[in-house]
Structures are given as C-alpha cells and as structure tokens.
C-alpha positions as CSV (number, residue, x, y, z in Angstrom):
1,M,-4.9,11.2,9.7
2,S,-4.9,14.8,10.5
3,S,-1.7,15.3,12.3
4,P,2.0,14.2,12.1
5,Q,1.6,12.4,15.4
6,A,-1.4,10.4,14.1
7,V,0.7,9.4,11.1
8,Q,3.5,8.3,13.3
9,W,1.2,6.2,15.4
10,A,-0.3,4.7,12.3
11,E,3.3,3.8,11.2
12,I,3.9,2.1,14.5
13,R,0.6,0.2,14.2
14,A,1.5,-0.9,10.7
15,D,4.8,-2.2,11.8
16,L,3.3,-4.1,14.7
17,A,0.7,-5.6,12.4
18,R,3.4,-6.6,10.0
19,M,5.4,-8.2,12.8
20,A,2.3,-10.0,14.0
21,G,1.7,-11.4,10.5
22,D,-1.5,-9.4,9.9
23,F,-0.5,-8.3,6.5
24,Q,-4.0,-7.2,5.5
25,L,-4.1,-4.7,8.4
26,A,-0.5,-3.6,7.8
27,T,-1.2,-3.0,4.1
28,G,-4.2,-0.8,4.8
29,L,-2.3,1.1,7.4
30,W,0.7,1.7,5.2
31,I,-1.5,2.8,2.4
32,G,-3.2,5.3,4.7
33,V,0.1,6.5,6.0
34,C,1.5,6.9,2.5
35,R,-1.6,8.9,1.4
36,A,-1.3,11.2,4.5
37,R,2.4,11.7,4.1
38,L,1.9,12.4,0.4
39,A,-0.6,15.1,1.3
40,F,1.6,16.6,4.0
41,Q,5.0,16.2,2.4
42,G,4.7,15.7,-1.4
43,A,5.7,12.8,-3.7
44,A,9.5,13.2,-3.4
45,A,9.7,12.8,0.4
46,P,11.7,9.8,1.6
47,E,9.0,9.0,4.2
48,V,6.4,8.8,1.5
49,H,8.5,6.3,-0.4
50,A,9.2,4.3,2.7
51,A,5.5,4.1,3.4
52,A,4.8,3.0,-0.2
53,A,7.5,0.3,0.1
54,G,5.9,-0.9,3.4
55,A,2.5,-1.1,1.8
56,L,3.8,-3.0,-1.2
57,Y,5.8,-5.4,0.9
58,C,2.9,-6.2,3.1
59,W,0.5,-6.5,0.2
60,T,2.8,-9.0,-1.5
61,Q,2.7,-11.1,1.6
62,L,-1.1,-11.5,1.5
63,R,-2.0,-15.1,0.7
64,D,-5.7,-14.5,0.7
65,R,-6.6,-13.6,-2.9
66,A,-9.8,-11.8,-2.0
67,S,-7.9,-9.5,0.4
68,A,-5.1,-8.9,-2.1
69,V,-7.7,-8.1,-4.8
70,E,-9.5,-5.8,-2.5
71,S,-6.5,-3.7,-1.5
72,G,-4.6,-4.0,-4.7
73,P,-6.3,-1.3,-6.8
74,G,-5.8,1.3,-4.0
75,L,-2.1,0.4,-3.8
76,V,-1.6,0.5,-7.6
77,A,-3.3,3.9,-7.7
78,L,-1.1,5.2,-4.9
79,L,2.1,3.9,-6.6
80,R,1.0,5.7,-9.8
81,A,0.8,8.9,-7.8
82,L,4.5,8.6,-7.0
83,P,6.3,9.2,-10.3
84,V,9.7,9.4,-8.7
85,L,9.3,6.0,-7.1
86,D,11.2,3.0,-8.6
87,P,9.0,2.0,-11.6
88,R,9.6,-1.7,-10.8
89,H,7.3,-1.3,-7.7
90,L,4.4,-0.2,-9.9
91,R,5.0,-3.0,-12.4
92,L,5.2,-5.6,-9.7
93,A,2.0,-4.5,-8.1
94,Q,0.1,-4.2,-11.4
95,A,1.4,-7.6,-12.6
96,R,0.3,-9.3,-9.3
97,L,-3.1,-7.6,-9.3
98,D,-3.6,-8.6,-13.0
99,A,-2.7,-12.2,-12.2
100,L,-5.0,-12.3,-9.2
101,C,-7.9,-10.8,-11.2
102,A,-7.3,-13.3,-14.0
103,S,-7.8,-16.1,-11.5
104,G,-11.5,-15.5,-11.6
105,L,-12.1,-13.0,-8.8
106,P,-13.9,-9.8,-9.7
107,R,-11.7,-6.7,-9.9
108,V,-12.4,-4.0,-7.4
109,V,-12.2,-0.5,-8.8
110,P,-10.6,2.1,-6.4
111,T,-12.8,5.0,-5.3
C-alpha cells in the first residue's frame, strides 16, 4: 500500500471481510494495513495498534487450522515489531500458534 488512501481502503475492506465472517481475508488485510501504517507512522501510533488488534482478533476467529498456521507467523512477527503493544497480545498469538503447530501441521516460517 503506497498511499494513506490505499491504507484507508484496505481498512474498510478488512472491516467488511470481518463483518462477512471471512476472517482469513480480514486477517491478511489487517496485517497488511498494520505493516503499511508501521512504515508510515511508526510503532507508537494508535492506528498501528488498532490494526494489530484487528489482525489478532480476526486471526483468533480462524477455525481452519491450516489458515491459522499459514498467517500466524506473519502476525507474530508483526506483533514482535511493536514493542509498545500490550505484551499479552504477543503471548496469546504465540501460544495459539504453538498449539496449532503442535497439532501436527507443519510450521510456516515468515519471509
């Protein structure tokens, strides 16, 4: 996302996906929004934290293990990049990802 307007549209799409119950799409969109806002605004910006919270919420709603394992490492890496975020968010995401990976699915390493 190369402009503030593109980020805003992605936020709208993420909210619409969440409302429609498409948590996989919403998670990916919120992760992208958070990365873009992080690049534009820095780790302390409230909008960055809101996007991270949106991504985490949508990711925790994923019931398909493969989808959660696929997007989980990217979310965990993003949460680690936000040191001023509530540390419980990172612990929650890491614990869920570890549990999902322990269930026998291969772990995906973020690129």
